[in-house]
ZAMI-715898 format. One record per residue (C-alpha): x, y, z; residue in one letter. Coordinates in nm, 2 decimals, m for minus. Layout:
<vexros>
(vexro (X, Y, Z), "a")
...
</vexros>
This chain:
<vexros>
(vexro (1.90, 2.85, m0.64), "m")
(vexro (1.64, 2.61, m0.77), "d")
(vexro (1.90, 2.43, m0.98), "e")
(vexro (2.14, 2.41, m0.68), "e")
(vexro (1.86, 2.26, m0.47), "n")
(vexro (1.78, 2.01, m0.74), "n")
(vexro (2.14, 1.89, m0.76), "i")
(vexro (2.17, 1.87, m0.39), "l")
(vexro (1.84, 1.68, m0.34), "w")
(vexro (1.94, 1.44, m0.62), "k")
(vexro (2.26, 1.36, m0.42), "k")
(vexro (2.06, 1.32, m0.09), "i")
(vexro (1.80, 1.09, m0.26), "l")
(vexro (2.08, 0.89, m0.41), "g")
(vexro (2.21, 0.81, m0.06), "e")
(vexro (1.86, 0.75, 0.09), "i")
(vexro (1.78, 0.51, m0.19), "e")
(vexro (2.04, 0.27, m0.05), "t")
(vexro (1.88, 0.27, 0.29), "e")
(vexro (1.51, 0.21, 0.21), "v")
(vexro (1.33, m0.05, m0.01), "s")
(vexro (1.29, 0.02, m0.38), "r")
(vexro (0.91, 0.04, m0.34), "g")
(vexro (0.92, 0.29, m0.06), "i")
(vexro (1.18, 0.50, m0.24), "f")
(vexro (0.97, 0.52, m0.56), "i")
(vexro (0.65, 0.58, m0.37), "t")
(vexro (0.75, 0.82, m0.10), "l")
(vexro (1.09, 0.98, m0.19), "f")
(vexro (1.09, 1.00, m0.57), "k")
(vexro (0.80, 1.25, m0.59), "p")
(vexro (0.97, 1.49, m0.34), "t")
(vexro (1.18, 1.80, m0.40), "a")
(vexro (1.40, 2.03, m0.20), "l")
(vexro (1.23, 2.38, m0.20), "l")
(vexro (1.48, 2.56, 0.02), "s")
(vexro (1.73, 2.56, 0.30), "i")
(vexro (1.72, 2.88, 0.50), "e")
(vexro (1.83, 2.95, 0.86), "k")
(vexro (1.88, 2.58, 0.92), "g")
(vexro (1.53, 2.48, 0.80), "i")
(vexro (1.51, 2.24, 0.50), "a")
(vexro (1.17, 2.27, 0.33), "s")
(vexro (1.08, 1.96, 0.13), "i")
(vexro (0.78, 1.93, m0.10), "a")
(vexro (0.58, 1.61, m0.10), "a")
(vexro (0.27, 1.53, m0.30), "p")
(vexro (0.01, 1.48, m0.02), "s")
(vexro (m0.05, 1.50, 0.35), "t")
(vexro (m0.05, 1.12, 0.36), "m")
(vexro (0.30, 1.09, 0.22), "v")
(vexro (0.41, 1.37, 0.45), "i")
(vexro (0.27, 1.18, 0.75), "d")
(vexro (0.46, 0.87, 0.65), "l")
(vexro (0.79, 1.05, 0.58), "l")
(vexro (0.76, 1.23, 0.92), "q")
(vexro (0.67, 0.92, 1.12), "k")
(vexro (0.89, 0.66, 0.95), "r")
(vexro (1.17, 0.83, 0.76), "h")
(vexro (1.24, 1.16, 0.94), "y")
(vexro (1.57, 1.05, 1.09), "q")
(vexro (1.72, 0.91, 0.77), "v")
(vexro (1.62, 1.23, 0.58), "i")
(vexro (1.77, 1.46, 0.85), "k")
(vexro (2.09, 1.26, 0.88), "k")
(vexro (2.14, 1.27, 0.51), "t")
(vexro (2.05, 1.64, 0.47), "v")
(vexro (2.29, 1.72, 0.76), "d")
(vexro (2.56, 1.53, 0.60), "k")
(vexro (2.54, 1.71, 0.27), "y")
(vexro (2.47, 2.06, 0.41), "t")
(vexro (2.72, 2.02, 0.70), "k")
(vexro (2.47, 2.20, 0.94), "i")
(vexro (2.22, 2.08, 1.19), "d")
(vexro (1.89, 2.11, 1.01), "t")
(vexro (1.52, 2.09, 1.09), "k")
(vexro (1.31, 1.92, 0.83), "i")
(vexro (0.97, 2.05, 0.74), "i")
(vexro (0.74, 1.91, 0.47), "f")
(vexro (0.52, 2.12, 0.24), "v")
(vexro (0.23, 1.96, 0.05), "p")
(vexro (0.31, 2.03, m0.32), "k")
(vexro (0.29, 1.81, m0.63), "i")
(vexro (0.62, 1.81, m0.82), "i")
(vexro (0.59, 1.70, m1.18), "n")
(vexro (0.89, 1.47, m1.22), "k")
(vexro (0.74, 1.19, m1.43), "g")
(vexro (0.74, 0.95, m1.14), "i")
(vexro (0.61, 0.64, m1.32), "r")
(vexro (0.85, 0.36, m1.27), "e")
(vexro (0.80, m0.01, m1.25), "d")
(vexro (0.92, m0.21, m0.95), "i")
(vexro (1.09, m0.53, m1.05), "g")
(vexro (1.08, m0.67, m1.40), "v")
(vexro (0.72, m0.79, m1.43), "s")
(vexro (0.46, m0.57, m1.59), "p")
(vexro (0.13, m0.53, m1.40), "l")
(vexro (m0.07, m0.76, m1.63), "f")
(vexro (0.20, m1.00, m1.76), "a")
(vexro (0.07, m1.34, m1.87), "p")
(vexro (0.12, m1.60, m1.61), "v")
(vexro (0.13, m1.97, m1.65), "e")
(vexro (m0.16, m2.15, m1.50), "k")
(vexro (0.06, m2.34, m1.25), "k")
(vexro (0.17, m2.01, m1.11), "q")
(vexro (m0.17, m1.86, m1.04), "t")
(vexro (m0.22, m2.01, m0.69), "l")
(vexro (0.00, m2.03, m0.39), "i")
(vexro (0.06, m2.39, m0.32), "i")
(vexro (m0.05, m2.50, 0.03), "g")
(vexro (m0.21, m2.18, 0.15), "h")
(vexro (m0.42, m1.89, 0.05), "l")
(vexro (m0.63, m2.06, m0.22), "p")
(vexro (m0.71, m1.82, m0.51), "r")
(vexro (m0.44, m1.58, m0.42), "v")
(vexro (m0.18, m1.54, m0.69), "r")
(vexro (0.18, m1.61, m0.59), "a")
(vexro (0.31, m1.35, m0.83), "d")
(vexro (0.09, m1.07, m0.69), "y")
(vexro (0.33, m0.91, m0.45), "t")
(vexro (0.44, m0.56, m0.37), "f")
(vexro (0.77, m0.61, m0.56), "q")
(vexro (0.59, m0.70, m0.88), "t")
(vexro (0.34, m0.42, m0.88), "l")
(vexro (0.39, m0.14, m1.13), "a")
(vexro (0.38, 0.17, m0.91), "v")
(vexro (0.28, 0.50, m1.07), "s")
(vexro (0.11, 0.82, m0.99), "s")
(vexro (m0.23, 0.65, m1.03), "s")
(vexro (m0.17, 0.40, m0.74), "n")
(vexro (0.12, 0.53, m0.53), "q")
(vexro (m0.09, 0.63, m0.23), "l")
(vexro (m0.28, 0.30, m0.24), "a")
(vexro (0.05, 0.12, m0.25), "f")
(vexro (0.18, 0.30, 0.06), "v")
(vexro (m0.15, 0.23, 0.25), "s")
(vexro (m0.14, m0.14, 0.14), "a")
(vexro (0.22, m0.18, 0.26), "t")
(vexro (0.14, m0.02, 0.59), "t")
(vexro (m0.16, m0.25, 0.64), "v")
(vexro (0.05, m0.55, 0.56), "a")
(vexro (0.30, m0.46, 0.83), "k")
(vexro (0.03, m0.39, 1.09), "k")
(vexro (m0.28, m0.59, 0.99), "p")
(vexro (m0.59, m0.49, 1.20), "g")
(vexro (m0.41, m0.18, 1.33), "v")
(vexro (m0.32, 0.06, 1.04), "a")
(vexro (m0.60, 0.18, 0.82), "y")
(vexro (m0.86, m0.06, 0.95), "n")
(vexro (m1.06, m0.10, 0.74), "p")
(vexro (m0.87, m0.01, 0.42), "l")
(vexro (m1.09, 0.07, 0.12), "f")
(vexro (m0.91, 0.08, m0.22), "i")
(vexro (m1.10, 0.22, m0.51), "y")
(vexro (m1.01, 0.34, m0.86), "g")
(vexro (m1.06, 0.27, m1.23), "p")
(vexro (m0.99, m0.05, m1.41), "v")
(vexro (m0.62, m0.14, m1.46), "g")
(vexro (m0.45, 0.04, m1.17), "v")
(vexro (m0.38, m0.27, m0.97), "g")
(vexro (m0.65, m0.29, m0.70), "k")
(vexro (m0.67, m0.67, m0.70), "t")
(vexro (m0.29, m0.69, m0.72), "h")
(vexro (m0.25, m0.47, m0.41), "l")
(vexro (m0.51, m0.67, m0.21), "m")
(vexro (m0.35, m1.00, m0.29), "q")
(vexro (m0.01, m0.85, m0.22), "a")
(vexro (m0.13, m0.76, 0.13), "i")
(vexro (m0.23, m1.13, 0.18), "a")
(vexro (0.10, m1.26, 0.05), "n")
(vexro (0.30, m1.02, 0.26), "e")
(vexro (0.10, m1.09, 0.58), "v")
(vexro (0.14, m1.47, 0.52), "y")
(vexro (0.51, m1.44, 0.45), "k")
(vexro (0.56, m1.25, 0.78), "n")
(vexro (0.35, m1.48, 0.99), "d")
(vexro (0.23, m1.81, 0.83), "p")
(vexro (0.00, m1.87, 1.13), "d")
(vexro (m0.22, m1.57, 1.05), "k")
(vexro (m0.57, m1.67, 0.94), "k")
(vexro (m0.65, m1.50, 0.61), "i")
(vexro (m0.97, m1.51, 0.40), "i")
(vexro (m0.97, m1.37, 0.05), "y")
(vexro (m1.31, m1.36, m0.11), "t")
(vexro (m1.53, m1.14, m0.33), "t")
(vexro (m1.84, m0.94, m0.24), "s")
(vexro (m2.06, m1.17, m0.45), "e")
(vexro (m1.93, m1.48, m0.27), "e")
(vexro (m1.97, m1.31, 0.07), "f")
(vexro (m2.33, m1.22, m0.02), "t")
(vexro (m2.40, m1.57, m0.13), "n")
(vexro (m2.28, m1.70, 0.21), "e")
(vexro (m2.51, m1.45, 0.38), "v")
(vexro (m2.81, m1.56, 0.18), "v")
(vexro (m2.73, m1.93, 0.24), "e")
(vexro (m2.68, m1.87, 0.61), "a")
(vexro (m3.01, m1.69, 0.64), "i")
(vexro (m3.19, m1.96, 0.44), "r")
(vexro (m3.04, m2.24, 0.67), "n")
(vexro (m3.09, m2.03, 0.98), "n")
(vexro (m2.72, m2.06, 1.05), "d")
(vexro (m2.59, m1.70, 1.06), "t")
(vexro (m2.40, m1.78, 1.38), "a")
(vexro (m2.17, m2.02, 1.19), "r")
(vexro (m2.11, m1.77, 0.92), "m")
(vexro (m2.03, m1.50, 1.17), "k")
(vexro (m1.78, m1.72, 1.34), "r")
(vexro (m1.61, m1.80, 1.01), "k")
(vexro (m1.54, m1.44, 0.93), "f")
(vexro (m1.48, m1.31, 1.27), "r")
(vexro (m1.22, m1.57, 1.36), "n")
(vexro (m0.96, m1.44, 1.11), "v")
(vexro (m0.67, m1.20, 1.13), "d")
(vexro (m0.72, m1.06, 0.78), "l")
(vexro (m1.04, m1.04, 0.58), "l")
(vexro (m1.00, m0.92, 0.22), "i")
(vexro (m1.31, m0.86, 0.00), "v")
(vexro (m1.27, m0.78, m0.37), "d")
(vexro (m1.52, m0.61, m0.60), "d")
(vexro (m1.71, m0.44, m0.31), "v")
(vexro (m1.93, m0.26, m0.57), "q")
(vexro (m2.14, m0.57, m0.58), "f")
(vexro (m2.27, m0.48, m0.23), "f")
(vexro (m2.46, m0.19, m0.37), "a")
(vexro (m2.83, m0.23, m0.29), "g")
(vexro (m2.77, m0.54, m0.08), "k")
(vexro (m2.84, m0.40, 0.27), "d")
(vexro (m2.83, m0.73, 0.46), "r")
(vexro (m2.49, m0.83, 0.31), "a")
(vexro (m2.36, m0.48, 0.40), "q")
(vexro (m2.49, m0.51, 0.75), "e")
(vexro (m2.33, m0.85, 0.80), "e")
(vexro (m2.00, m0.72, 0.67), "l")
(vexro (m1.99, m0.41, 0.89), "f")
(vexro (m2.07, m0.62, 1.19), "h")
(vexro (m1.81, m0.89, 1.11), "t")
</vexros>
């Protein structure tokens, strides 16, 4: 029965793949599996409650429609948190995560200084080490200030944290060029706090960071032990 379910699910995923973006398919659908179909209930394994939540809220109808098509019955879809070892690592696009980039490509011309033009969701290598962060980041980019506000991304070196943050900035700008976006580092933010306090001009600094639609701060570990900088960030 497991083999039959695997074959059926492969066909179902093959059709779903044509209806969603490649990044969403690899991140949300590829690590799933069909556990069973009994009494009109299709049980689908997904790797985490977060993935399940996104599948239920955003993709339930396309899943049900496709399952119904292949089973020829009216099914109810339920999701079960279970990690399926399917070797899900797969790159999106053709660019590796840390491919050398010519200097002229490192900045987006005319907007978002210091944000790399090639750091997009399409060029990120999505794997099991960053798939949940990828899903969260794409959700934030679609609804900045609403979904996962604030979003905190953490992990070891080399999993694409900076890439994801800059991809959010690029995507938000692409969708609405009028959005005000600041991309900075925790060290630079702290230096601005210190300078504002020294010049007795914290009001100006607060206005700068509050009057934006999207604030992205990289390397937040630098805030450790800097209580005033943390306080200003949390109240910005």
